[in-house]
C-alpha positions in Angstrom: 312.5 154.1 117.9 309.8 151.5 117.5 308.5 151.8 121.1 304.7 151.9 121.0 303.4 155.1 122.5 299.9 156.2 123.4 298.9 157.6 120.0 299.7 154.2 118.4 297.5 152.2 120.7 294.4 153.5 118.9 295.6 153.0 115.4 294.8 149.6 113.9 297.3 149.8 111.1 300.1 150.8 113.4 299.3 147.9 115.8 299.6 145.6 112.8 302.9 147.2 111.8 304.1 146.7 115.4 303.2 143.0 115.2 305.1 142.7 112.0 308.0 144.4 113.6 308.0 142.0 116.5 308.3 139.1 114.1 311.1 140.8 112.2 312.9 141.6 115.5 313.4 137.9 116.2 316.6 138.2 114.3 317.9 140.7 116.9 316.7 138.6 119.9 318.6 135.6 118.3 321.8 137.6 118.8 321.9 136.5 122.4 323.9 133.7 120.9 326.1 136.0 118.8 328.7 134.3 116.7 331.8 136.2 115.8 334.5 135.0 113.4 337.3 136.7 111.7 337.5 137.0 107.9 340.8 136.2 106.2 342.1 139.7 105.7 345.3 141.6 106.3 346.2 141.7 110.0 343.7 138.9 110.8 343.6 138.2 114.5 342.0 134.8 114.4 338.7 134.4 116.4 338.0 137.6 118.1 335.8 137.6 121.1 334.2 140.8 122.4 336.7 141.4 125.3 339.7 140.6 123.0 338.3 143.1 120.5 338.8 145.9 123.1 342.4 145.0 123.5 343.1 144.8 119.7 341.3 147.9 118.7 342.4 150.3 121.4 346.2 149.9 120.9 346.5 152.0 117.7 349.4 154.4 117.7 348.5 157.8 116.3 351.5 160.0 117.1 353.0 159.3 113.7 350.2 161.1 112.0 351.4 164.4 113.3 353.7 164.3 110.3 351.3 165.5 107.5 353.5 164.0 104.8 353.4 160.6 106.5 349.7 160.8 106.9 349.0 161.8 103.3 350.9 158.7 102.1 349.7 156.2 104.6 347.6 153.2 103.6 344.6 153.3 106.0 343.8 149.6 105.1 346.8 148.7 107.3 345.7 146.2 109.9 342.3 146.2 108.4 340.2 143.4 109.9 336.6 142.2 109.4 334.2 140.2 111.5 331.4 138.0 110.2 328.5 138.1 112.6 325.8 135.5 112.5 322.4 137.3 112.9 320.3 134.2 113.2 318.0 132.3 110.8 315.8 135.4 110.0 318.7 137.8 109.3 319.3 136.7 105.7 322.9 135.7 106.3 325.9 137.0 108.2 326.9 140.7 108.3 330.4 141.8 107.9 331.9 144.5 110.2 334.9 146.3 108.8 337.5 147.9 111.1 340.2 150.3 109.8 341.9 151.1 113.1 344.1 154.0 111.9 341.0 156.0 110.9 340.6 156.5 114.6 343.6 158.8 114.5 341.9 161.3 112.2 340.0 164.4 113.3 336.4 164.6 112.1 337.4 167.5 109.7 340.3 165.7 108.1 339.8 165.4 104.3 341.4 162.0 104.4 338.7 160.7 106.7 335.9 162.3 104.7 337.2 160.7 101.5 337.5 157.3 103.2 333.8 157.4 104.3 332.7 158.6 100.9 334.8 155.9 99.1 334.7 152.9 101.3 331.5 153.1 103.3 328.8 155.2 101.6 326.4 153.7 99.1 325.2 156.2 96.5 321.6 156.7 95.3 320.4 154.6 92.4 317.6 155.1 89.8 316.0 151.7 90.2 312.3 151.4 91.0 311.3 151.3 94.6 310.9 147.8 96.1 308.9 148.2 99.2 306.9 145.6 101.0 303.7 147.6 100.1 302.9 150.7 98.1 304.1 153.9 99.6 300.5 155.1 99.9 299.7 152.2 102.4 302.4 153.2 104.9 301.2 155.0 108.0 302.4 158.6 107.7 304.7 159.4 110.6 303.6 162.0 113.1 307.1 163.6 113.0 306.5 164.2 109.3 303.0 165.6 109.8 304.3 167.9 112.5 307.0 169.4 110.4 304.9 170.0 107.3 302.0 171.4 109.3 303.9 173.5 111.9 306.8 174.7 109.7 305.9 174.5 106.1 302.1 174.9 106.5 301.6 172.1 104.0 303.7 173.9 101.4 306.8 171.7 101.4 309.7 173.1 99.5 311.0 171.0 96.6 314.6 169.5 96.3 315.2 169.4 100.1 317.7 167.2 101.8 317.3 165.1 105.0 319.4 162.9 107.2 317.8 160.1 109.1 319.9 158.3 111.6 318.1 155.3 113.1 316.4 154.7 109.7 315.7 150.9 110.4 314.7 149.3 107.1 313.8 152.5 105.3 310.1 151.7 105.4 308.4 151.4 108.7 308.4 154.4 111.1 310.5 156.4 108.6 310.0 160.1 109.1 311.8 160.9 106.0 310.0 158.6 103.5 307.2 161.0 102.7 309.7 163.8 102.1 311.4 161.7 99.5 308.5 159.9 97.9 306.0 162.7 97.8 308.1 165.8 97.6 311.2 164.6 95.8 313.7 165.2 98.5 317.1 163.5 98.6 318.8 162.4 101.7 321.1 160.1 103.7 319.9 157.1 105.7 322.2 155.9 108.5 321.5 152.6 110.2 323.9 150.8 112.5 322.2 147.5 112.8 323.4 145.6 109.7 320.4 143.4 108.9 318.0 146.3 109.0 320.5 148.4 106.9 320.7 145.7 104.2 316.9 145.5 104.0 316.8 149.3 103.6 319.3 149.3 100.7 317.1 146.8 98.9 314.2 149.2 98.9 316.1 151.4 96.4 315.4 154.6 98.4 316.8 157.5 96.4 319.3 158.3 99.1 322.8 157.8 100.3 323.1 154.8 102.6 325.6 154.3 105.4 325.9 151.4 107.7 327.6 152.8 110.8 327.0 154.1 114.3 327.2 157.9 114.8 330.3 158.7 116.9 330.2 160.4 120.3 333.7 161.7 119.8 335.2 164.1 117.3 337.1 161.4 115.6 336.2 157.8 114.6 336.2 155.4 117.6 335.1 152.0 118.8 332.0 151.8 120.9 330.1 148.9 122.3 327.0 148.2 120.3 324.3 146.2 122.1 322.1 144.3 119.8 319.6 143.3 122.5 318.8 147.0 123.2 320.7 150.0 124.3 318.3 150.5 127.3 316.6 147.7 129.1 314.6 147.6 132.4 311.7 145.6 133.7 309.2 147.7 131.7 310.8 148.2 128.3 313.6 147.4 125.9 314.8 149.9 123.4 316.2 149.2 120.0 319.9 148.4 119.5 322.4 151.1 120.1 325.8 152.1 121.4 326.3 152.0 125.2 328.9 152.8 127.7 331.2 150.2 129.1 331.1 146.5 128.2 328.1 144.2 128.0 327.6 140.6 127.2 326.2 139.8 123.7 327.5 143.2 122.5 330.1 143.9 119.9 332.6 146.7 119.2 331.7 148.8 116.2 333.7 151.6 114.6 331.6 154.7 114.7 332.1 157.9 112.6 331.4 161.5 113.5 328.2 163.0 112.1 330.1 166.0 110.8 332.5 163.8 108.8 329.5 161.9 107.4 327.8 165.2 106.4 330.9 166.3 104.7 331.2 163.0 102.8 327.7 163.6 101.5 328.6 167.0 100.2 328.3 169.4 103.2 324.9 170.5 101.9 322.1 172.2 103.7 320.2 169.7 105.9 316.6 170.8 105.8 315.6 168.1 108.4 317.8 165.9 110.6 316.0 162.9 112.2 318.1 161.6 115.1 316.8 158.5 116.8 319.6 156.4 118.2 318.4 155.2 121.6 320.1 157.5 124.1 323.3 158.7 122.5 321.7 161.8 120.8 323.1 164.4 123.1 326.7 163.2 122.9 326.5 163.0 119.1 325.2 166.5 118.8 327.9 167.9 121.1 330.5 166.7 118.5 329.2 169.0 115.8 331.0 172.3 114.9 327.7 174.2 114.8 329.3 177.2 113.1 330.1 174.9 110.1 326.9 173.1 109.6 323.6 174.2 108.1 320.8 172.3 109.8 317.4 173.9 109.7 315.1 171.5 111.5 315.9 168.7 114.0 313.5 165.9 115.2 315.3 164.3 118.1 314.5 161.4 120.3 315.2 162.7 123.8 313.4 160.5 126.3 316.3 158.1 126.7 318.9 160.8 127.5 320.5 159.9 130.8 319.2 156.3 130.7 322.1 154.9 128.6 324.8 157.4 129.3 324.7 158.6 132.9 324.9 162.3 133.9 322.6 163.7 131.3 318.9 164.7 131.3 316.2 165.3 128.7 316.3 169.0 129.8 320.1 169.1 129.2 319.8 168.2 125.5 316.8 170.6 125.0 318.8 173.5 126.5 321.8 172.6 124.5 320.0 172.6 121.1 318.1 175.8 122.0 321.5 177.4 122.8 322.6 176.8 119.2 319.7 179.1 118.0 316.7 176.8 117.8 313.2 176.9 119.2 311.7 173.7 120.6 308.2 172.5 119.8 306.7 169.3 121.2 305.8 166.7 118.7 302.0 166.0 119.1 300.9 162.8 120.8 304.5 161.8 121.5 304.4 160.9 125.2 306.0 157.5 125.6 303.8 155.7 128.1 306.7 153.5 129.2 309.0 156.4 130.2 306.3 158.9 130.9 308.2 161.5 128.9 307.9 163.3 125.6 309.6 160.8 123.3 310.7 163.1 120.5 311.2 166.8 120.3 311.1 169.2 117.3 313.7 172.0 117.0 313.4 174.7 114.4 316.2 177.1 113.8 315.2 180.7 114.7 315.7 182.1 111.2 313.5 179.3 109.8 310.9 180.1 112.4 310.9 183.7 111.1 311.1 182.7 107.4 307.9 180.5 107.6 306.2 182.5 110.3 306.1 179.5 112.7 303.8 180.3 115.7 302.3 177.0 116.7 300.3 174.1 115.3 297.2 174.9 113.4 293.9 174.4 115.3 291.6 171.7 114.0 
């Protein structure tokens, strides 16, 4: 996400957008001096440093919830804590991270968890006018969008579709879903873990559900380390923020929710397109899905960081996994990331959709 690739280098508008993004990203860089303070809520722990957070949040007792009657009457705000995080002078104020530790005891299919997400975390669509930084017609149309409408829909995009975009940033720049919504009237769900980008996205009045969370890599809610300085960093590149394995300095524990629970909270509807761009955790997220219970027609997935954040995985592994679920892979055009040397994003079309639309390959120009 937001790593300049070869096709971008020759597009003046995209270069300008990248420059604007660098300026906006100063708020993330500033997080190297992250400031964490507790809010006065039930179960307040005082000032919580990152290491202390691991101890606090990993001691929840779950055995009691084997009693369904107990679980059904339990107040899941018990031991609720919040952290105010200072995002720096460009962030527009502190962000508040909310922790409901006993949600971590619930399976991703539990109706109580699904209702908690819908009631306490999900922001519903509104009918207010868009408030973008520029007219929609001036935004560079994402290659991922072009590939889907030309390869699959052959420029005849169905109406009333539904998308999920995880890693939606601010809802404007590099959003593969924006054209589906603004041009074709689709609804959707925007998921963004980085709170300042999320708040900016809500202010655009996108006609979508909004959710400020990280997608879980387990089949129940859990705490993960979220690195604001970049999920993957080496001498050549730095990715966007994301969840990572182990502990890191200048990182924070976040409570992540399973993708399936989120989908259920949004109504368990058909997902015509799922955009998944979360800086290296994509494979682990997809492995949590009960594939026989979801209806996802097309996936556009960032795959070039697989194995770089979570060891023991490869780009080939995630490709074979998705294909094993009944999808055919197509390479996004012009999507080689010159920093990794790999195809950055892959497009997967479910086999019945391939047949329905007669997908054979990209049109010749």
